[in-house]
N, C-alpha and C positions, 0 to 999 in steps of 0.2 A: 637475285632478289628472293627473299624468303617471305612468304605470307605470314602475317600474324594470325593468332587464333580468330580474330574478328573476320579477317579476309577469308581464311580457310573455311570457317563455318558458313559464311555468307554464300560462298561459291557452292558448297555442298548442298545447302538448302535450296538454292535456285536450280541446281541440277536435278535435285529430287522433284521439285515442282514441274520441271520440264518433262518428267516421265509420266505425269498424270494423264489419264485418258482425256483427250480434248483440252488438255491443260486446265482441267477442272480443279476446284478448291480441295485442299487437304488440310487437316488440322496440324497445329504445331506439335502436338503430342505424337502424331503419326510420323511426321518428318523426324522428330527427335529420336523416336524409337528406331526407325530404319537407318538413320545415319549415326546413331550413338552419340547424340549431342545433348547437352543440358537444355531442357525445354524453356526455363525462364530466360536464359541468356539468348536462346534462339528467337524467342518472342520479341525481345528488344531489338535484335538485328532486323527482323522482319518488319517491325514498325518503322525503323529507319529507312528500309528499302521501299516501304509503302510511301513514305514522305517524298522519296526521290522518284516515284512513279514507276518503279520496276515491278512491284507486285501490287495486287489489290486484295482487300479483305472482303469476304462474303459472310454475312451473318446467317444464323440459323443452325439447325441441327446438322445439316449437310454442308455447312460453311467451313471456312478456314481461309487460307491464303492461296492465291493463284498468280501466275505470271500476268503482268499487265499487257504484254505483247509477245510476239513470237520469239522463241529462243535465238533465232538468227538476227534479231534486232536488239539484243542485249549484249553489250561488250563486257569483257572482264574489267576494263577501265571504269565503266559505269558502276559495276557492282562494288568495286573497291572504293570509288568516290562516295557511293551511297552510305557506306559504313565508315567513312572518313579514314580509310586506309591510306596513309601517306607514303608515297614512294619518293622520298626526298633524301637521297644518299649524301647530298652536300648541304643539308640544312644547317645553317649557323656557321658554316666554314667560310672564312675569308682568306683568299690567297695573299701571300706576302708579295706585294707588287714590286718589291726590290729584287726578287728572285725570279728570273725568267723561267727556270724549270718548274717552279711552283705554279706560275701562271699557266704554263703549257699543260701541266697535269690537271689543273682545275678546269681548263677549257675542254680537255679530253673527256673528263668525267661528266661535264655538263652536256656535251654532245651525246655521250652514251646514254645519259638519263633521258634526253629528248627522244632518242630512238626507241628506248624501252617504253616510254610513255605512248609513242605512236603505236607500237606493237600491241600494247594492252587494249587499245581502242579498236584494233583490227580483229582481235581474237574474240569470237562470240561464244555465247553459252552453247549454241549448237555445235561449234567446233570442239568444245570441251567434252560434250556428250559423245560425239563420234570417236574422239580419242579414247575416252574411257571404255566405250563399247569395243573398240578394236583391241585394246589391251586385254579386256576380259575374254574375248574370243581367242586371242593368242594363248591365254592361260587355260583354255578349255573350261572356263567357268560357265555356270548356268546363267539364266537370264535375270537372277536377282541382282539388284544394283545398289551397291554401297560405294560411295565415293571415298 
């Protein structure tokens, strides 16, 4: 599965928010600058994630966006659903019911899709954070964090 730009940017933004002290608010501009993302597009994605309950917005000069819950309570599946990232490898495909091999292949892909979907809901933002940190440590990188 390959993430689209929407999914990739959304995951990067939430990983960035997970790094804020006490998960405090940060501005769209700050996230965009750190993660090298277009701020207007990022703002739209954060609004979608706010509507899904993954982030909340805080008004004021020290405001911005912050996680609505702990990173270990946010799954990759939830993030992708929030920005309507569809993981539908078989959408629109109808097997030829007269061909047994076509039906078997369709059934196999359907099962694989269900397993992938289950996995996306088991992988949390916290898991992704630790994976990224482990990779950075193996590369000898400093503590700056860009996904």
